[in-house]
N, C-alpha and C positions, 0 to 999 in steps of 0.2 A: 606821196607814197601811199600805196594801197597795200594793206598787210593782210595775209591770211596764212596761218601756220599749216604745214603739212605734218600730220602726226604719224609716227610709226605704230606698230601694234602694241608696243609696250612702253614707248618713251616719246618725248617730244623731240622732233628734229631741231638741231641747235639753232638754225637761222630761219628767219621769216622769208617768204617769197615776195619779192618786191616787183611790182609791175609798172611799166610805163606804157600808157595806152595812147592810141590815136584818137580820132574823133569820137565824141561821146554821143542808161536807164537802170533795173535792179531785179533780183530774184529771177532765175532762168525759167522760161516757159510759164511766166506768171501774167498777172494783170495789175494795173494800177490799183492801189489800195484805197485811195480817196480818204474817206472818213471812217473806214471800217475799223481801223486799229489806231486811234489817235494817240495812245500811250507809247507807240513805237516811234523812236527817234533815231537820230544819227549824230555822230561826232563830226564836227565841222573844222576843217583845216584853217590855219591862219592866213593862207593865201591859196589862190586857185591852182589846180593842177594844169598841165599843158592842154588838156581838152576843155578847160573852162569850168570843170565841176569842182565841188568843194568837200563833199562828204567822204569819209574814209572808213568808218566802221558803224555798225548799227547797235541798237540796244533798246531797252524798255524802261519805262517809269514804274518802279515797284513801290514807291511811296511818294508823297508830294515833293520830297527833297532828295530822293535817291534814284539814280539811273543805273541800271545794270547793263554791263557790257562784258567784253572779254579782256583778260589781262594782257594778251599780246597786242592789243590796240594801244597800249601805253608805251610801246617800245621806242617811240620818237623822243622820249626823254623828259619833257615837261610834265609836271603834275597838274598844271592848270589847263583846262580844256573847255570847249564850248559845245553845247548840245542844241539841236533843233528838233522840233516836232512838226514842222511843216511837211505836208505830204509831197510837195514839190519845191525843194529849197532853191532860193535864189539869193545871191549876195545882197545883204542888207536886211533880210528877213530876221525876225526875232530869234535870238539865241539866249541860252541860259548858261552862265559861267559856273564852274564848280571845280572841285579838287578830285583828282583821280587816285583811287586806292586799289591796288592790285592785291589779290590773295598773297600773303607772305610766302605761302608754300608753292607758288607758281613755278612750274618747270623744275620741280625737285627731283625729277627723273625716277619716280617710284611707282610708275604705272598709273598714277592718277595725276594728271597735269595741273589740276587746280587752276585752270585757265579761266578765271573769273575776276571781275573787277567791278567796282561801283564808282560812280561820280557823285559826290555829295555836293549838291547844288547850293549856291549862295543864298538863293531865295526859293520859296516853295512855288511849284507850278500850280496855277489855278485853272479850273475849268477842264481838267483832264483827269479822268479816273484811272488810277494805277491798275496794272494787270494783276491777276491773282497768281500766287505761287502754289505749287503742289504740296500736298500733305506728305509727311515722311514716308518713304518707301512705297508711295502710291503708284509708281510707274512699273514696278517689277512684274506685275501681272498683265501689262498691256499685251494685247494679242497682235500677232502679225496681221498686216493689212489695215490696222487702225489708221484713220486719216489724221495726218499731222500738217498743220498749216504754218509754213515759214513766211516770215515778214521781214523785210529789210530794204536797204538802199543800195545794195551791191550791183554787180554786173548783171545785165539782163540778157546778154547773148555773148557767145564766144565764136564768132565766125572765123573761118580759115581763109586767108587770102594769100596773095603772092609773098607777103612778108611774114607769113605764119599766122598763128591765132592772135586775135585781138579781143580785149575785154572791154565791152562797151558800157558806158555809164551815162546817167543824166540827172542824178540827185532826186529821183522820184521814188517814193515809198511804194513797194510792190508786195504782192502776196501770191503764193502758189501752194497747192495741195500736193503732198506726197503721201506715201503709204509706208508704215513701219515695217522694216525688214527684220530687225532684231534688237534685243535689249541685253546689255550686260551691266556689270556693277557701276560702270562709269558713263556709258554712252547709249544714246538712241541712234541707230543707223536707219536712215529713212531713204527710200527709193525716190529719186527724182528723174527717172528715165523718161525723156520726152517721147520716146516711141510708145510708151504706155500711158501717155497723157498726163504724166506727173511733172512737177517742177520743184525747185528748192533753192538752197543757198548757193552763193558764189562769192568771189572775192569782193570785199566791202560789206558782206552780210555778217561777218564775224561779230559775235556778241548779240546778234538779233534773236528774237524769240521764235520758238516753235511751239505752236498752240495745240493742245490736246483735243482731238475729235470735235472740232467746231465749238470750242468753249473759249472762255477768257482765261483759262489756266495755262500759264507758260510752263510747259513741261521741261524744256531744255533750251540751251543757247547754241546757236550755230558756231562751230569752231573750225571744222575742216571738212574735207571731202576729196573727191577726185579732181585732178588738176584742171580738167576742162568743164567741170560742173555739169556733167551729163549723166551721172550714175548714182552717186550716194552723197547725201548730206549727213555728216557726222556731228551730232549735237550733244553737249555736255548736260547730264541730268542734274536737275535742281532739287531732287528729293532725297539725295544721299546724305549720310552724316557729314561728309567733308564739305559739301555745298552748303548745307544748313548751318554748320559751324561758322562759316564765313558770313553768310547772309544774315544770320541771327545777331551779328554785331551792329547791324544797321537798320533792320526792320523787324517787326513782329511777324513770326511765322505761323502758318496754320497748323 
C-alpha cells in the first residue's frame, strides 16, 4: 500500500488514497539525490509490492535515534517499522528497526491535522548527520518564490496510458526544487509545476522533508498535494507551536 492523504481546506479527508501500481522512481520532475541528503530515508514494507518495490513513505533523521515522518504513514496498523537511508534501496540492504509514534492529536479535525510522527529507532544511526529543524515561527516571513527543495522516495512520474494514470516508483531517493507559493499558519504551499521547471512531492513522499532555500534546514514535511502531482506540494510546517510541542518530546529544538 502506498499512502498519501488528500486534505480539504479545513479538515483531513477521512480515508487515505491507496494506489496499486504497475511497473515501477521518486519526486516528480526531479533528479537522483545520490549522497546530497543522506539523512533522508524511507519506511520499508515487510514485503515487496506488485511492482517489486519496497518503500512506502519518506522521512528524515532528526537525531541519531529519531526519524521524522507523517502520522498517516502508520495507518497500516503495526507500531514496529523499518527505515532505510540507502539512496537506492534493494531488498537486503541495511535497515533500522524502531517504534512508530504518531502525534496523539492527529486527525482531530480542528483545522490543524497534526499529521506528524516519529520513529524511535532501537539503535543510533552512525555516520549520518541529522537534518536541522527550524526556529520557532521562522517560516512566517518567507517570501513567495523562495526555493524549497523536496526530497523523498515517492513516485517520479504519473504518465497517462490506456488504463488511466500510473504512479511509477523504483525506491530511489530523489530531489527537486519548487518555489514557495504561500504560507499560512499550518502549511507551506509549494509550486511543483513542470511547465515552469519545478518539481516536488508525490505519493510515497509523505513525511519527507522540504528544505529551505538550499540549506540543511527542514522547513516542512510533505503531506498532500494535487492528485496527479503536477501543481502543488502541500507541506506541514515544523516551526509552529503544535509541531514543536510534539517534536520537543523527542529532540532538542533550536
